[in-house]
N, C-alpha and C positions, 0 to 999 in steps of 0.2 A: 585739531587744526581747523577743520570745517567750522566749528563754533567760533573760533577766533576770526575767521574770515567773514562770517555773518555779522558778528559784533562790529568789526571794522567797517563793513558795507553800511550798516545802520548808522554808524557814527560819521559817515561821509568820507572815510579814508578808502577810497576806491582803489588806489594803487596797492595799499597794504592788503586789502581783501583779495585782490587778484593774486598777489604773491602767496597768500595762505592757501587760496583755492588751487593754485598750480601745484603746491606742495601735497595736496590732497590726491591730485591726479597722479603724481609721482609715487606716493605710498599706496594707493589703491586705483590703479589704472582701470580696473573693471567696474568702478562706482560711478554710475551715470551722473549722479548729482554733483560729483566733484567737477566734471566737465561742464555741466550746465551752469554751475556757480562761476567758473572762469568767464563763461560767455555772458552771464549777468553783469558782471563787473565791467566787462569790455563794453557791453551795450550802454550801461550807465555813463561811460566815459565817451560814448559817441563813436566808438570803434567797431561798428557793426560788421565791417568786412572782416576784421580780425576775429570776431566772435563766431563767423560762420563755421570754421573747422571744429570748433568746440561743440557747437550745437550738432553738428553731424556726427561727431564722436558719441555724444550723449544719446541720440536717436539710435545709433548703431547698437548701443548697449541696452537701451530700454526704450523701444519705440511706443510703449504703452504709457509712459509717464507724461501725464497731461501737461506738467509745467514746462516741459521741454518745448511743446507745440506753442505754448504762450509766448515764449521767448524767441522762438523761430518766426512767430507772427510779427514781433516787433522789429525783427530784422527786415522781413519782407515788406512791412509797412514803410520803414525807412528808405527802402530801395524803390518805393512806389509800386510795389507788386501787390495791389489791394486785393486781388482774387486769391492770390496765394495766402495772404494774411488772413482773409476771411476763412479759407479752408483750414488753416491751422488753428484759428480761434475756435472754429466750430468743433474740432477734435478736443480742444481743451474744454469747451462747453459741455461736450458729452461726458466728460469726467466730472466736471464741477459745474453743474447747471445752475447753481444759485450764487455763483462768484460774481460779485458786483463789478470787480475790476474787468473781468473777462467780458461781461455783458456791456459794460461801458465802452470797451475798446472796440467790440463789434459795432456798437452804435456809432462810434467816431469814424470808423472806416466806411460804414455805410453812408454817413453824411459826406465824406470825402468823394465818394462815388455818386453822390447826389441821389441816393435812394432814401429820401427823407421819410417816407411812410413806414418802411421797415425799420429805419433807425428809431423812430419814435416808439415802434412796438418793443424794441429792446430797451429803450429808456423806461417804458412802462414797467418791464420786468425788473429793471434796476430799482425803481421806486418801491416795487413790492418787497424786494429783498431788504432794503434798508431805507425806509422813508424818513428816518429821523435826519438825514444829512442833505435831503434834497428839498428844494423849493419849487413850486409848480411852474412849469413853463407850458404845459397843455393842461386841459381838464383832468387827464388821468396820469399824465407823465411829468417827472420832475428831473431837474438837472443843475443844480447849483454846483455840483462837484466838478462840472466841466463847462465852464463859461465859454470855451471855444465853440462848443456845439451850439450854445445859445445864440452866440454871435453869428454863427453860420446860418442859424434859422433866420435871424433878423436880416442879415445882409442878402440871403437868397430870396427872401419873401416867400418861402416854401409854404408857410402856413399864414398868409395875409389876413384871414378872417379872424385869427387869434390876436394879431398885433393890435387891432383897434380896441379889443377888449382888455389890454393891459396883461393878458395871460402870459406872453412870451418873456416879458421883462421881469416879471416877479410876481409878488402878491397883488391880487386884483385891486383892492382898494388903495393900497399903499403906493401903488405905481402912479396913480394920478395925483395922489396927495404929495408925493415927493417931486413930481414934475412941476406942480404949481408952486411949490416951495422954493424952487430953484429960479423961478422967473423974477 
């Protein structure tokens, strides 16, 4: 039933996935991933309050499972508890130090907290994990995957020295060429 739920979740049938995952918790109440997966489906639906007891039960069953802490962080982030989200993400990071999704979420929250320098350090780590999917926004750091972070950089003027060099907006030479082409 869990495989069915995962398949449904991947296909975008969140309600169907939630139903399948609930059946897993009924069949195997001691299986932490079953509870976690119900929470994942609820989080994807935007039902973070409804997901909280499922995360709590998953943590009770297996507090060492890093995935649980990741989804707990997504709930905390939605609640505006950025410090709690960072603490949960750092627990996940300790289990999966090269997970680009975890590192990128840490960077996003650090940006929300206006801790730009540390956020950029995490984006540097993301670019080291998977440089193929990122374009440079700083000399060492890349972030095409998350344009919200790039927009935050631009709006905040956190790194004004880089803005004038075309580094923040994309490829160095192409940024200026595309701007002149639009005029």
